C-alpha positions as CSV (number, residue, x, y, z in Angstrom):
1,M,-59.4,-30.0,67.2
2,K,-61.7,-27.1,67.9
3,L,-60.5,-23.5,67.6
4,Q,-60.8,-22.9,71.3
5,E,-58.6,-25.9,72.1
6,L,-56.0,-24.7,69.6
7,T,-55.9,-21.1,71.0
8,N,-55.5,-22.6,74.5
9,Q,-52.6,-24.6,73.4
10,Y,-50.9,-21.5,71.9
11,S,-51.7,-19.6,75.0
12,K,-49.7,-22.1,77.1
13,H,-46.6,-21.8,74.8
14,K,-43.4,-21.0,76.8
15,N,-42.5,-18.1,74.5
16,I,-45.7,-16.2,75.2
17,A,-44.5,-15.6,78.7
18,K,-41.0,-14.6,77.5
19,I,-42.4,-12.1,75.0
20,I,-44.8,-10.6,77.6
21,D,-41.9,-10.1,80.0
22,A,-39.9,-8.4,77.2
23,I,-42.9,-6.1,76.4
24,E,-43.4,-5.2,80.1
25,K,-39.7,-4.2,80.6
26,T,-39.7,-1.4,78.0
27,E,-42.2,0.9,76.3
28,R,-41.3,0.1,72.7
29,N,-40.3,-3.3,71.5
30,K,-39.4,-4.7,68.1
31,I,-40.0,-8.4,68.1
32,H,-39.2,-10.6,65.1
33,L,-40.9,-14.0,65.0
34,K,-39.4,-16.8,62.9
35,G,-40.6,-20.2,62.1
36,L,-44.3,-19.5,62.3
37,Y,-46.0,-20.5,59.0
38,T,-49.5,-20.1,57.7
39,S,-52.0,-19.6,60.5
40,A,-49.5,-20.4,63.2
41,A,-48.4,-16.8,63.3
42,S,-52.0,-15.6,63.7
43,L,-52.7,-18.0,66.5
44,F,-49.5,-17.0,68.3
45,I,-50.2,-13.3,68.0
46,Y,-53.8,-13.8,69.1
47,A,-52.5,-15.7,72.2
48,L,-50.0,-13.0,72.9
49,Q,-52.6,-10.3,72.6
50,K,-55.0,-12.1,74.8
51,H,-52.4,-12.3,77.6
52,A,-50.6,-9.0,77.2
53,G,-53.6,-6.8,76.6
54,T,-51.5,-4.3,74.8
55,S,-51.8,-2.7,71.3
56,N,-49.6,-4.3,68.7
57,L,-48.5,-3.3,65.2
58,I,-47.9,-6.2,63.0
59,I,-45.9,-5.6,59.8
60,L,-45.8,-8.2,57.1
61,P,-43.8,-8.3,53.8
62,D,-46.6,-7.7,51.4
63,K,-50.3,-6.9,51.1
64,E,-51.4,-10.4,50.3
65,K,-49.7,-12.0,53.4
66,A,-51.1,-9.1,55.5
67,A,-54.6,-9.8,54.2
68,Y,-54.4,-13.5,55.0
69,F,-53.0,-12.7,58.4
70,F,-55.8,-10.2,59.1
71,N,-58.5,-12.6,57.9
72,D,-57.1,-15.3,60.2
73,L,-57.2,-12.9,63.2
74,Q,-60.8,-12.0,62.4
75,N,-61.8,-15.6,62.3
76,I,-60.0,-16.4,65.5
77,D,-61.3,-13.4,67.4
78,K,-65.0,-13.6,66.8
79,T,-65.6,-10.2,68.5
80,K,-63.5,-8.5,65.8
81,N,-62.5,-6.0,68.4
82,K,-59.8,-3.5,67.6
83,L,-58.5,-5.2,64.5
84,F,-57.4,-2.8,61.7
85,F,-56.0,-3.6,58.3
86,L,-53.8,-0.8,57.0
87,A,-53.1,-1.9,53.5
88,S,-50.6,0.7,52.3
89,S,-48.9,3.8,53.4
90,F,-48.5,4.8,49.7
91,K,-49.9,8.3,49.2
92,K,-51.5,9.2,45.9
93,D,-51.3,12.7,44.4
94,F,-54.9,13.4,43.7
95,S,-54.1,16.9,42.3
96,K,-52.9,15.3,39.0
97,L,-56.0,13.3,38.4
98,S,-58.1,15.0,35.7
99,D,-60.8,12.3,35.6
100,I,-62.2,13.3,38.9
101,K,-64.7,16.1,38.8
102,L,-65.9,17.6,42.1
103,S,-69.6,18.5,42.3
104,E,-70.5,21.7,44.0
């Protein structure tokens, strides 16, 4: 099966319309998807994004799963439009690093 056929199948899924309706009813939504494994989650989110046309923040449990998810979305969406990978919100204290020397 070709990628285009697969994304079309996901676009026709009955839950896509339900989620889009939920998104349109309020400004902020928290939606938790269960039962989507491996690339199925990426395909579902791609189909949702394609129909809804809204910005989405996807939070995954760890960096490795997020990287795989991001890679899947990049491969599905060949335009690579508006896809960002925010690996961590961990802030480093650079003032304590003595190895870094700033050149003037």
